[in-house]
NUKOLLO-418608 format. One record per residue (C-alpha): x, y, z. Coordinates in steps of 0.1 Angstrom, whole numbers, padded with zeros to 4 digits, always signed. Layout:
// NUKOLLO-418608
XYZ...
END
This chain:
// NUKOLLO-418608
+0995+1005+0830+0978+1040+0826+1011+1058+0819+1007+1089+0798+1021+1084+0763+1047+1111+0767+1061+1094+0798+1060+1059+0782+1078+1072+0751+1105+1089+0772+1109+1057+0792+1111+1034+0761+1134+1058+0742+1160+1061+0769+1189+1041+0754+1205+1037+0789+1175+1016+0800+1181+0983+0784+1151+0961+0774+1159+0941+0805+1158+0971+0828+1125+0982+0812+1110+0948+0815+1119+0944+0851+1107+0979+0860+1074+0975+0842+1068+0940+0857+1075+0954+0892+1051+0983+0887+1025+0957+0875+1030+0939+0908+1019+0971+0927+0990+0978+0903+0961+0996+0919+0982+1022+0937+0981+1058+0926+1011+1073+0909+1028+1043+0895+1034+1065+0864+1055+1087+0886+1080+1059+0891+1081+1052+0853+1088+1089+0848+1114+1088+0875+1131+1058+0859+1130+1075+0825+1156+1100+0838+1183+1074+0840+1215+1091+0828+1239+1062+0832+1240+1024+0834+1244+1027+0872+1213+1049+0874+1194+1024+0852+1203+0995+0875+1195+1016+0906+1160+1023+0893+1155+0987+0883+1165+0975+0918+1143+1001+0935+1114+0988+0915+1122+0952+0924+1123+0962+0961+1090+0980+0959+1074+0949+0943+1090+0925+0968+1079+0946+0998+1044+0948+0984+1042+0911+0978+1058+0898+1010+1057+0925+1037+1027+0948+1034+1006+0961+1006+1017+0995+0993+0988+1019+0990+1006+1050+0976+1039+1057+0960+1055+1091+0958+1088+1105+0947+1101+1129+0974+1135+1145+0973+1143+1123+0944+1136+1092+0965+1107+1068+0960+1086+1066+0992+1061+1038+0996+1032+1042+1020+1012+1014+1036+0977+1014+1048+0989+1014+1084+1005+1048+1079+1041+1035+1075+1064+1053+1050+1091+1031+1036+1122+1040+1017+1137+1010+1000+1174+1015+0989+1195+0990+0970+1228+1002+0985+1257+0983+1001+1266+1009+1027+1249+1040+1040+1273+1066+1053+1263+1096+1073+1274+1124+1051+1262+1160+1049+1240+1150+1020+1225+1119+1036+1219+1136+1069+1202+1165+1051+1180+1142+1032+1171+1122+1063+1163+1154+1082+1141+1167+1054+1123+1134+1052+1118+1132+1089+1105+1168+1092+1084+1173+1061+1075+1140+1043+1042+1145+1025+1014+1125+1040+0989+1112+1015+0979+1088+1043+0981+1095+1080+1019+1090+1086+1027+1070+1118+1063+1060+1111+1092+1062+1087+1115+1033+1079+1146+1030+1057+1153+0995+1043+1188+0989+1029+1200+0959+1010+1233+0964+1027+1241+0981+1060+1247+1015+1076+1277+1029+1094+1274+1033+1131+1271+1071+1126+1243+1066+1101+1225+1042+1125+1228+1068+1153+1217+1097+1130+1186+1079+1118+1178+1068+1153+1180+1104+1165+1155+1114+1138+1132+1085+1149+1137+1068+1116+1138+1030+1118+1166+1013+1099+1162+0978+1085+1194+0964+1072+1203+0934+1049+1168+0933+1033+1184+0918+1002+1181+0885+1020+1144+0891+1025+1136+0909+0992+1160+0893+0967+1172+0912+0936+1179+0898+0902+1213+0915+0899
END
């Protein structure tokens, strides 16, 4: 998969990433083969510091693979503000989050504002979307709308997860 040995070793030696987590993440990254910086996601996942984080990284990888297979091919993957951002050829930046409920907190609004204002553009960026497996509070919906970020809820029905 063209992952530097030091990154692969760190990923494989993280005892919080079970063999199942590792297998699902690697398989998902194989699904999006051909895109630059897949190794960045493996490095990102290698930082799992809890079982919850390991599952989060696994589900993010599953969502990326599902989006690539069924919605639109991902052409570039970046980690920005500690969040994986997938870019399509059409200039769409997509953030896929396996969360049940997005609340509009100081932290989430700050991240959304930073993403809306300064998202790196490896490809000409036309639009930013946030896809959630769950839903968002009314305030979060309004906040994202004000930032011109499209919200897509309940994507777990469209991009199913193993867990």
